[in-house]
Phi, psi and omega in degrees: 000136177259133179238152175253116182218182177271149175231123187283135170226181176095182189268176177298138181062013177219066185290151175214136180239146170254138178268123191230156174253119185208151174298133185298341183275351180279162178297163183301316180253028179284176181292124182274165173282321179204152177253120182241015175166187179210161179213127179239103185280351184270341180283166182231107003282168177302139180258115180245122178230101185242147173264089184305318181296322178287325178293321179291323174296320176293322179297319180295333179273000171115005181286155181245140178276137167289154184295334178281328173289325178299313177296320178298318182293322179291322179295319182293319179293323180295321177288326174291326175290325183282341183276000000 
């Protein structure tokens, strides 16, 4: 099963996440099939940069979103509508 989930990067106490498409059996920071966005929770406001069209293409192929990525996608679309 292919999943779209977060992969942690950045220094200690300074997390930065890549949104990646990866086989669910791989390690959290293993080699991804594709990188489809990023998330920086330490900036004010939090910076969410997702490629919604690429994510939808992977979902159409059968990939599943993790609950966190689903929430981030929802927050990004909500922010885009209000802007």
